[in-house]
C-alpha positions as CSV (number, residue, x, y, z in Angstrom):
1,M,-27.8,-30.8,-2.5
2,K,-26.7,-28.4,-4.8
3,I,-26.0,-24.5,-4.2
4,E,-26.5,-22.5,-7.3
5,L,-25.7,-18.4,-7.3
6,R,-27.2,-16.3,-9.8
7,N,-28.9,-13.2,-10.8
8,L,-32.4,-13.3,-9.3
9,Y,-35.2,-13.7,-12.0
10,F,-39.2,-12.4,-12.0
11,D,-39.9,-16.3,-11.5
12,D,-38.0,-16.5,-8.3
13,Y,-40.5,-14.3,-6.9
14,F,-42.7,-16.1,-4.9
15,G,-39.5,-18.2,-3.6
16,L,-38.4,-15.0,-2.5
17,K,-41.2,-14.2,-0.7
18,E,-41.5,-17.4,1.2
19,A,-37.5,-17.3,2.3
20,M,-38.0,-13.4,3.1
21,I,-41.0,-14.3,5.7
22,E,-39.0,-17.0,7.5
23,A,-36.3,-15.2,7.8
24,Y,-37.7,-11.8,9.0
25,A,-40.1,-13.6,11.2
26,G,-38.4,-11.5,14.5
27,I,-40.0,-8.5,13.3
28,G,-43.0,-9.6,11.1
29,G,-42.1,-11.2,8.7
30,D,-41.5,-8.3,6.0
31,Y,-41.2,-9.0,2.4
32,W,-40.6,-7.2,-0.9
33,Q,-43.7,-6.8,-2.9
34,L,-44.3,-8.2,-6.9
35,D,-43.7,-4.6,-8.0
36,D,-40.8,-4.0,-6.6
37,I,-38.9,-6.5,-7.5
38,K,-40.2,-5.7,-11.1
39,K,-38.9,-2.4,-10.9
40,L,-35.5,-3.5,-9.2
41,L,-35.5,-6.4,-12.4
42,D,-35.9,-3.7,-14.6
43,L,-33.5,-1.3,-13.2
44,F,-30.7,-2.8,-12.5
45,P,-31.2,-6.7,-13.5
46,E,-27.2,-7.0,-12.6
47,G,-27.5,-6.1,-9.0
48,Q,-30.0,-8.3,-7.8
49,L,-28.6,-11.9,-6.8
50,C,-30.2,-14.8,-5.1
51,V,-28.8,-18.1,-4.2
52,L,-30.7,-21.2,-4.9
53,V,-30.4,-24.9,-2.9
54,D,-31.6,-27.7,-4.9
55,G,-33.7,-25.0,-7.0
56,K,-35.1,-23.3,-4.0
57,V,-34.6,-19.8,-3.3
58,V,-32.9,-19.4,0.2
59,A,-30.7,-16.1,-0.1
60,S,-30.8,-12.9,-1.4
61,A,-29.2,-9.4,-2.0
62,L,-30.8,-6.2,-3.3
63,S,-28.8,-3.3,-4.6
64,I,-29.0,-0.4,-6.4
65,I,-26.4,2.4,-7.6
66,V,-26.5,6.2,-5.9
67,D,-25.3,9.2,-6.3
68,Y,-24.0,8.9,-2.7
69,K,-22.9,13.2,-2.3
70,K,-27.0,13.2,-2.6
71,F,-27.5,11.7,0.5
72,G,-24.7,11.1,2.5
73,D,-24.3,9.6,5.8
74,N,-27.3,10.9,7.4
75,H,-29.9,9.2,5.8
76,T,-33.2,7.1,6.2
77,F,-34.0,3.4,4.4
78,Q,-36.6,5.2,2.9
79,E,-35.0,8.4,1.5
80,I,-32.3,6.1,0.0
81,T,-34.7,4.4,-1.8
82,G,-36.7,7.5,-2.8
83,N,-39.6,5.9,-0.5
84,Y,-39.4,2.9,-2.0
85,T,-39.5,3.9,-5.7
86,F,-36.0,3.3,-6.6
87,N,-36.0,6.7,-8.7
88,T,-32.8,7.2,-7.0
89,H,-31.3,4.9,-8.8
90,F,-28.3,6.3,-11.2
91,V,-26.5,4.8,-13.3
92,D,-23.6,7.3,-13.3
93,G,-23.4,6.8,-9.7
94,D,-20.4,6.3,-7.6
95,I,-21.6,3.7,-4.4
96,L,-23.0,-0.1,-4.8
97,Y,-25.7,0.8,-2.3
98,G,-27.2,-2.7,-0.4
99,I,-31.4,-2.5,0.5
100,E,-31.2,-6.3,1.3
101,M,-29.2,-9.2,2.6
102,F,-30.9,-12.5,4.0
103,V,-30.5,-15.9,4.4
104,A,-33.3,-18.6,5.5
105,P,-32.8,-19.7,9.0
106,E,-32.7,-23.5,8.3
107,Y,-29.6,-22.3,5.5
108,R,-27.3,-20.1,7.5
109,G,-24.7,-23.1,8.3
110,L,-23.7,-23.0,4.4
111,R,-21.6,-19.2,4.1
112,L,-24.5,-18.3,1.5
113,G,-24.2,-14.8,2.6
114,R,-20.6,-14.7,2.0
115,R,-21.0,-16.1,-1.5
116,L,-23.6,-13.1,-2.2
117,Y,-21.3,-10.3,-0.8
118,D,-18.4,-11.7,-2.8
119,R,-20.4,-11.9,-5.8
120,R,-21.6,-8.1,-4.5
121,K,-17.8,-6.8,-4.4
122,D,-16.9,-8.5,-8.1
123,L,-20.0,-6.2,-9.2
124,C,-18.9,-3.2,-7.5
125,E,-15.3,-3.7,-8.9
126,K,-16.3,-4.5,-12.7
127,L,-18.3,-1.5,-12.8
128,N,-15.7,0.7,-11.0
129,L,-17.8,2.1,-8.3
130,R,-16.3,3.3,-5.4
131,A,-17.7,1.4,-2.3
132,I,-20.1,-0.8,-1.1
133,I,-22.4,0.8,1.8
134,A,-25.4,-0.9,3.3
135,G,-27.6,-0.1,6.7
136,G,-27.3,-2.7,9.0
137,R,-29.4,-4.3,11.4
138,I,-28.6,-5.5,14.8
139,P,-30.7,-7.6,16.0
140,N,-29.3,-9.0,19.1
141,Y,-29.0,-5.5,20.7
142,K,-32.8,-6.0,22.0
143,H,-31.0,-8.2,24.8
144,Y,-28.3,-5.1,25.7
145,A,-30.1,-2.2,24.9
146,D,-30.7,-1.6,29.0
147,L,-27.0,-2.6,29.6
148,M,-25.1,-0.3,26.9
149,T,-25.1,2.4,24.3
150,P,-25.0,1.1,20.6
151,R,-21.8,2.3,20.5
152,E,-20.4,0.1,23.7
153,Y,-22.1,-2.8,21.8
154,L,-20.5,-1.9,18.7
155,E,-17.1,-2.6,20.5
156,K,-17.7,-5.6,22.5
157,V,-19.2,-7.0,18.6
158,K,-15.8,-5.8,17.4
159,L,-13.6,-7.4,20.2
160,K,-16.0,-10.8,19.5
161,E,-17.2,-10.4,23.5
162,I,-20.7,-10.5,21.8
163,Y,-22.1,-12.3,19.0
164,D,-24.8,-10.4,16.4
165,P,-25.5,-12.6,13.5
166,T,-25.7,-9.5,11.5
167,L,-23.1,-7.3,12.6
168,T,-20.7,-9.9,13.3
169,F,-20.8,-11.7,9.9
170,Q,-20.6,-8.3,8.2
171,M,-17.4,-6.9,10.0
172,S,-16.4,-10.7,9.5
173,N,-16.2,-9.6,5.8
174,N,-14.3,-6.5,5.8
175,F,-17.1,-4.5,5.9
176,H,-16.2,-1.4,8.9
177,V,-19.2,0.8,10.9
178,K,-19.1,4.2,9.4
179,K,-21.7,5.6,12.3
180,I,-24.5,4.4,13.9
181,L,-28.1,5.7,12.6
182,K,-31.0,6.3,14.8
183,N,-34.7,5.7,13.0
184,Y,-32.8,4.4,9.9
185,M,-35.4,2.0,9.7
186,P,-38.4,2.3,12.0
187,G,-39.9,-0.5,13.4
188,D,-37.4,-2.5,13.7
189,T,-38.2,-3.6,17.0
190,E,-35.2,-6.3,17.5
191,S,-32.5,-3.3,16.9
192,K,-34.0,-1.2,18.9
193,D,-34.7,1.5,16.1
194,F,-30.5,1.7,15.7
195,A,-28.4,0.5,12.4
196,T,-25.1,0.3,11.1
197,L,-24.1,1.9,8.6
198,L,-21.5,0.4,6.8
199,E,-18.8,0.5,4.2
200,W,-16.5,-1.5,1.5
201,N,-13.8,0.0,-0.2
202,N,-13.6,-0.9,-3.7
203,I,-9.5,-0.9,-3.6
204,Y,-8.9,-1.4,-7.3
205,F,-11.9,1.9,-7.9
206,Q,-10.3,4.6,-10.6
207,G,-11.4,7.8,-10.5
208,K,-13.1,9.4,-13.7
209,E,-10.4,12.3,-13.7
210,E,-7.7,10.2,-15.0
211,L,-4.4,12.2,-15.1
212,I,-1.9,12.0,-18.1
213,A,1.1,11.0,-14.9
214,N,-0.7,8.6,-13.2
215,S,1.4,6.3,-11.4
216,K,2.5,2.9,-13.0
217,Q,1.3,-0.4,-11.3
218,M,4.9,-2.3,-12.8
219,V,7.8,-0.5,-11.9
220,R,10.9,-1.8,-13.2
221,L,13.7,-1.7,-10.9
222,G,17.4,-1.6,-12.1
223,L,20.7,-2.0,-9.3
224,V,23.8,-1.4,-9.9
225,Q,26.7,-3.6,-7.9
226,W,29.8,-1.6,-8.3
227,Q,32.9,-3.0,-8.8
228,M,35.4,-0.3,-6.7
229,R,38.6,0.3,-9.0
230,L,41.0,2.8,-9.4
231,F,40.5,5.4,-12.2
232,R,42.6,7.4,-13.6
233,N,40.7,10.7,-13.5
234,F,37.2,12.2,-13.2
235,N,36.1,11.6,-16.7
236,A,36.9,7.6,-16.8
237,L,34.7,7.7,-13.3
238,L,32.2,9.3,-15.1
239,E,32.6,6.6,-18.4
240,Q,31.9,3.7,-16.0
241,V,28.6,5.9,-14.7
242,E,27.2,6.0,-18.3
243,Y,27.8,2.4,-19.1
244,F,25.7,1.6,-16.5
245,V,23.1,4.2,-17.2
246,D,22.9,2.8,-21.1
247,A,23.0,-0.3,-20.0
248,V,20.0,-0.8,-17.4
249,S,17.9,1.7,-19.6
250,D,17.8,-0.4,-22.7
251,Y,15.7,-2.7,-20.4
252,K,13.2,0.3,-20.5
253,S,13.7,-0.1,-16.5
254,D,12.1,3.0,-14.5
255,F,15.3,3.4,-11.7
256,I,18.6,2.9,-11.8
257,V,19.9,2.7,-8.4
258,F,24.1,3.6,-7.3
259,P,25.5,2.3,-4.0
260,A,26.7,4.6,-1.3
261,L,30.4,6.8,-1.8
262,F,30.6,4.2,-4.9
263,N,33.1,7.7,-6.2
264,A,35.1,6.6,-3.2
265,P,38.3,5.4,-5.8
266,L,38.8,9.3,-6.3
267,L,40.0,9.7,-3.1
268,A,43.3,8.1,-4.3
269,E,44.3,11.3,-5.5
270,F,44.2,12.8,-2.0
271,N,45.7,9.8,-0.4
272,H,48.4,11.5,0.9
273,L,46.5,14.2,2.8
274,G,44.6,12.8,6.6
275,E,41.5,11.0,5.9
276,A,39.3,14.4,7.1
277,K,40.9,16.5,4.8
278,A,40.8,13.7,2.1
279,V,37.1,13.4,2.2
280,R,36.2,17.2,2.0
281,E,38.8,17.2,-1.0
282,L,36.0,14.3,-2.7
283,A,33.2,16.3,-2.3
284,R,34.3,18.9,-4.7
285,Y,33.1,16.2,-7.4
286,T,29.9,16.1,-5.8
287,E,28.4,19.0,-7.9
288,P,29.7,18.1,-11.3
289,L,28.6,14.4,-10.5
290,L,25.1,15.7,-10.0
291,Q,24.8,17.4,-13.3
292,K,26.1,14.5,-15.0
293,F,23.8,12.8,-13.2
294,I,21.0,15.0,-14.3
295,E,22.2,15.2,-18.1
296,Y,22.3,11.0,-18.1
297,A,18.6,11.0,-16.3
298,M,17.3,13.0,-19.8
299,A,19.2,11.8,-22.0
300,Y,18.4,7.6,-21.1
301,N,15.3,8.6,-20.1
302,I,15.1,7.1,-16.3
303,N,14.9,7.9,-13.2
304,I,18.8,8.0,-11.3
305,I,19.2,7.8,-7.8
306,T,22.5,8.6,-7.9
307,G,23.8,6.8,-4.5
308,S,25.5,8.6,-2.0
309,M,28.4,11.5,-1.6
310,P,29.9,13.7,0.7
311,I,29.3,17.3,0.6
312,V,30.2,20.2,2.7
313,E,27.5,23.1,3.7
314,D,27.8,25.8,6.1
315,G,31.7,23.9,7.0
316,H,29.9,20.9,8.0
317,L,30.4,17.4,6.1
318,L,27.2,15.7,5.2
319,N,26.4,12.5,2.8
320,V,23.7,13.7,0.2
321,S,21.8,11.3,-2.5
322,Y,19.9,12.1,-5.6
323,L,17.0,12.0,-7.4
324,C,17.5,13.0,-10.8
325,R,14.1,12.5,-13.1
326,R,14.2,11.5,-16.6
327,D,12.1,15.3,-16.7
328,G,15.5,17.2,-15.8
329,T,14.0,18.1,-12.8
330,W,16.1,16.7,-9.3
331,D,16.1,16.7,-5.4
332,G,18.1,15.3,-2.7
333,C,18.3,14.1,1.0
334,Y,20.6,13.4,3.7
335,K,21.8,10.7,5.8
336,I,20.4,10.9,9.1
337,H,22.5,9.1,11.3
338,P,26.8,8.7,10.3
339,M,28.4,5.6,11.1
340,P,30.3,5.6,14.3
341,S,34.1,5.4,12.1
342,E,32.4,8.2,10.0
343,L,32.2,10.5,12.9
344,S,35.2,9.6,14.2
345,A,37.4,9.1,11.0
346,W,35.9,11.8,9.1
347,G,33.6,14.3,11.3
348,M,30.5,14.0,9.3
349,V,26.9,15.0,10.9
350,G,23.6,14.1,10.1
351,G,21.0,15.5,8.6
352,N,17.5,16.6,9.5
353,K,15.0,15.9,7.5
354,L,13.1,13.1,5.8
355,K,12.1,13.6,2.4
356,I,9.4,12.3,0.1
357,F,10.0,12.3,-4.0
358,D,7.3,12.3,-5.9
359,T,8.1,10.5,-9.5
360,D,6.1,9.3,-12.2
361,A,6.3,5.9,-10.7
362,G,4.5,7.2,-7.7
363,K,6.0,7.9,-4.2
364,I,9.9,6.7,-3.2
365,G,11.9,7.3,-0.6
366,I,15.6,7.0,0.1
367,L,17.6,5.9,3.1
368,I,21.2,6.0,3.5
369,D,23.3,2.7,4.1
370,Y,22.9,3.3,7.7
371,D,20.0,5.0,7.8
372,I,17.6,1.4,6.8
373,C,18.6,-0.1,10.7
374,F,16.3,2.6,12.3
375,P,12.5,1.4,11.9
376,E,11.3,4.7,12.5
377,L,12.6,6.8,9.7
378,A,10.9,3.7,7.1
379,R,7.7,3.6,9.2
380,W,7.1,7.9,8.7
381,Y,7.4,6.8,5.2
382,A,5.1,4.4,5.0
383,R,2.5,6.3,7.4
384,N,3.1,8.8,4.1
385,N,1.8,6.3,1.3
386,V,5.5,5.4,0.3
387,Q,5.5,1.8,-1.7
388,I,9.0,1.7,-2.5
389,L,12.3,2.6,-0.6
390,F,15.9,2.7,-2.1
391,V,18.8,2.0,0.0
392,P,22.4,2.8,-1.3
393,F,25.0,1.0,1.1
394,L,28.7,0.3,1.6
395,T,29.4,-2.0,3.7
396,D,33.4,-4.0,4.4
397,T,32.6,-7.4,5.7
398,Q,29.5,-9.9,5.6
399,N,28.4,-9.1,9.2
400,G,27.9,-5.4,8.0
401,Y,26.3,-6.2,5.2
402,N,23.9,-8.4,6.6
403,R,22.8,-5.7,9.2
404,V,21.7,-3.6,6.1
405,R,20.1,-6.5,4.3
406,L,17.8,-7.9,7.6
407,C,16.9,-4.6,8.2
408,A,15.9,-3.4,4.4
409,Q,13.6,-7.5,4.7
410,A,12.4,-6.6,8.0
411,R,11.5,-2.5,6.8
412,A,9.8,-4.1,3.7
413,I,7.9,-6.6,6.1
414,E,6.5,-4.5,8.9
415,N,5.9,-1.9,6.1
416,E,4.5,-3.4,3.7
417,C,6.6,-1.7,1.0
418,Y,9.4,-2.6,-1.5
419,V,13.2,-2.3,-0.5
420,A,15.6,-2.1,-2.6
421,I,19.5,-1.9,-1.8
422,A,22.6,-1.2,-4.0
423,G,26.1,-1.5,-2.6
424,C,29.9,-1.8,-3.6
425,V,32.0,-4.5,-4.1
426,G,35.9,-5.6,-4.9
427,N,39.2,-3.4,-2.9
428,L,40.6,-0.1,-3.4
429,P,44.3,-1.2,-1.9
430,K,45.6,2.7,-2.3
431,V,42.5,4.6,-0.6
432,N,42.6,4.8,2.9
433,N,39.7,3.3,5.1
434,M,38.0,1.7,1.5
435,D,40.1,-1.2,1.3
436,I,37.7,-4.3,1.4
437,Q,33.6,-4.5,0.4
438,Y,31.0,-6.7,0.3
439,A,27.6,-6.6,-1.0
440,Q,24.6,-8.9,-2.5
441,S,22.4,-6.0,-4.2
442,G,18.7,-7.0,-3.8
443,I,14.8,-6.4,-3.9
444,F,13.0,-7.5,-1.3
445,T,9.4,-7.5,-0.7
446,P,6.8,-7.7,2.2
447,T,6.4,-12.1,2.9
448,D,2.1,-12.7,2.1
449,F,0.9,-15.1,-0.3
450,A,1.3,-12.8,-3.4
451,F,4.8,-12.1,-3.0
452,P,8.1,-14.6,-2.9
453,V,8.5,-17.2,0.3
454,N,11.7,-15.6,1.2
455,G,10.8,-12.1,0.5
456,V,13.7,-11.6,-1.9
457,R,12.0,-10.5,-5.7
458,A,15.3,-10.4,-7.0
459,E,19.6,-10.2,-5.8
460,A,23.2,-10.0,-7.4
461,T,25.4,-12.8,-7.1
462,P,27.9,-11.9,-4.1
463,N,30.9,-10.0,-4.6
464,S,30.2,-9.6,-8.1
465,E,30.1,-6.3,-10.1
466,M,26.3,-6.9,-11.9
467,T,23.6,-5.7,-12.7
468,V,20.0,-7.0,-11.1
469,V,16.6,-5.5,-13.4
470,A,13.3,-6.7,-12.3
471,D,9.5,-5.3,-12.2
472,I,7.5,-5.0,-9.0
473,D,4.1,-4.9,-8.7
474,L,2.3,-1.5,-6.7
475,E,-0.9,-2.8,-7.0
476,L,0.0,-6.1,-4.7
477,L,1.0,-3.7,-1.8
478,K,-3.0,-2.1,-2.4
479,E,-4.4,-5.3,-1.8
480,L,-1.4,-6.7,1.0
481,H,-2.8,-3.7,3.2
482,A,-6.6,-4.3,2.8
483,F,-6.2,-8.4,2.8
484,G,-3.3,-9.4,3.4
485,S,-3.2,-12.4,5.9
486,V,-1.5,-10.4,8.6
487,Q,-1.8,-6.4,8.5
488,A,1.1,-4.9,10.2
489,L,0.5,-0.8,9.4
490,N,-3.5,-1.6,10.2
491,N,-2.9,-3.7,13.1
492,R,-0.9,-0.9,15.0
493,R,-1.9,0.1,18.5
494,S,-2.4,3.2,18.2
495,D,-3.9,3.5,21.6
496,M,-0.5,2.8,22.9
497,Y,2.1,4.0,20.8
498,E,2.9,6.8,18.0
499,I,6.1,7.8,16.3
500,R,6.6,11.8,16.8
501,F,9.6,13.6,15.2
502,R,11.3,16.1,17.7
503,K,12.7,17.8,15.1
504,M,12.1,18.2,11.2
505,T,14.4,21.2,9.9
């Protein structure tokens, strides 16, 4: 047996006609006339497909391109085809509309329909069309019409409680039902004159209006694994900061990420004070540090996640992180959950607002240290189409580090996003509460075929000062959302649970 998938030719007509009569025997053996096929081949030859088995036409898929806004979801087959003249075909349209798909009964166990659908999807992507839409029959509804409505029938097919040879097949090929149509194709007695309006979305579709600052597909991240050391003054710390910004920007990175409380060595100046007083004195350096980061972001053409720093606002001590964009703009967000030790030793309080940052490399979120351990926050970002989460952290022991790392990997998997963590290493023997640090900074991914098997894109050597630079592909996330072997975001049971924030001021 030889199977061949190719474009339909005019000479295939009589084989096509014979196969159609067999396929539609249940509704009178309808078939396309010779003139109809000639028109389609003249108008849109690449949209007309067939499958041959041992040289015989046994299956076919026919389609046109339409400007869908002229028709909308409430249309009939007669309207979408221009009363079968196909004058609705529009080369500059946005939808590949399927007007025919059949497989002769004798050949329905060979998955020929899947081959036709896959080729039709390839065509949709090649022509940069928004979606494939088609009206679908529900031939087995004739057995259930007296027992349930079409909507109830649809739900039972979806749950595989009822098998429908057409609808079950279409759903298995990633088509979803937009709505149920009445009198779409009058005379379809098996479907009781009902039809499903089906859609397959082209995730690679690019709109006609391209923005100058369009988001990138490949994004390069740079992580700083910062060695804690005593600095003789504030300017010496700035020299080390600028050194890393310079080094990472040389690799044309889009982002550089510093760890949480990387400026803690400056606490040595205030070691004679109590812990709570000392950290408030350290907060005086936050504003001048921010100004230098803004300057470096522009000078070195790189977006900077500034790690985190203490700040005093309205008498309250908070932990703040800033995004300094390379265009000179900046924004900030606060740590939501202070560590118990930060609360008891410093009197630190949490912020009350999550922030989404728009950048020239897509939407990002920042979760400071302990915040990555709370899955509700990362899920909120995922629901708002954030693709990269940055986590500046500071941990003293390996078990503390593993808490951050394992939670970060879990967030990447369950939210189908990238998570980058950057921490401090080394020790500060003359600074209270900052004696030792442990870190292994890294970039984590979802776990599916397109990603590393261990979910680690890149990682640093444990407890060594260094940088990590690696590329991430945002397009892979789009494919994962639509075609992943598991789809954690799409498969949520919203009928059972939801995430709701009581306070977002």
